[in-house]
N, C-alpha and C positions, 0 to 999 in steps of 0.2 A: 263064805266065805270073804275067800280074799277077795270073791269081785264084787260080793257090796261094801266089801273095807275099798279097793280102789275106788271106787262109784263116788264112796263118802267124800273121798278124799281130795277125787278128780272137782268135785261138788263143793270140796271146801275151797279149793283150788278158787276156780268159777271166780266167786262168792271173793274175794281176797282180789286178783284181777281187777274186777268188776269197783272192787271202794277201790281200788289204786287211782283207777282210770278215772276214778268222784273225787277223786282228791286231788290230782292233775289240772282237773279242768275247774276245780276252786281256784285250785291256786294260779291258772293263770288268767281266770277270770276278776282276780285281787288284786294282779299283776297290773292287768287292765284296766279297772277301777283306779289306783295308786298312779299311774301312768298319767291316767286322764284329770284327775288332781291335780297332777302337779301342775303339766299342759296349762287348765285353767288359771289356774292363780297364775303362772306365766305370761296369760295372755289378757288379764286381769291390771294384772303391771306395767304391762306394753299399755295398758286402756288409758290405765290414770297417768302414765309420764304422759301419752299423747292429748289428753283431756290437758292439763296443768299447762305444757307448751300452747297449746292451742287460745287458756285464759291467760298465759303470761302475753302472745302476741296480742292481744283484745283491750289489755288494759295497756299495756305500752300503746298501741293506737290512741287509748284514750285521752292516752295522757299526750301526745305529739299534738293531737287537734285543741287541746289542751292550751297547750306553751302556746301554738299558732295564734287561737285567738286571744291573749294574750299580749305576743308581741302584735297582734294588728288594731288594739283597743291604745300603748302604749306610743306606736303611728300614729294616731289619729288625735291621744291627746298630745305627743308635742307638737302637732300641726296648728291645733287649735289654739295651742299658748303659744306660738310661733304669731301667728295672724294675729291674737290679741299683742302682742308686744308691736306688730309691726301700728297697728292701727291704733296704738300708745303714743309710738314718736311722733306719726303723723298729728295726733290732735297734738298733744305737746307743742312739738314747729304751728301749726297753724294758730295755737294759742299766744307763746309769743312774739308771734307775725303780730296778730292785733295787737297785743299790751305794747309792745314798740310801736306800731301806726298809734297807737293811746299817747302814750311816751310825747312821741312826734308832735301829733295836734295839740297835745296842749304845750310843749314847748314854745311851735308857733303865737297857740294863745297868746301865752307871757309874751314874746317878744315883739307882737300887735302890743298888746298894752301897755306898756313898757314906752312904745315912741308915743302913742296916743300919749298916756301920763309922762 
């Protein structure tokens, strides 16, 4: 009887040992899963931050290109306006010269007519 009882007790102890091994293994697996979840969360946060930085760099590049284009367009417009001003000044000078010549001719003709009359 004592032999049978010791056998039964050893079997029960072996079963308890196997169950504790299984439990510790599952606990280790659960810990590994939790750690992998935390690592994936950290990695996704880092990747999203990198993506946000890349997007902001691209947007700043696009905005600087737009500003450079606006500066070039304003330079072209100022050049066109200065050329137009210079041309209008030259045209007004030519027109005033022509008008003064016409006035001088009218004065000479009136002098000649007054001398004839």
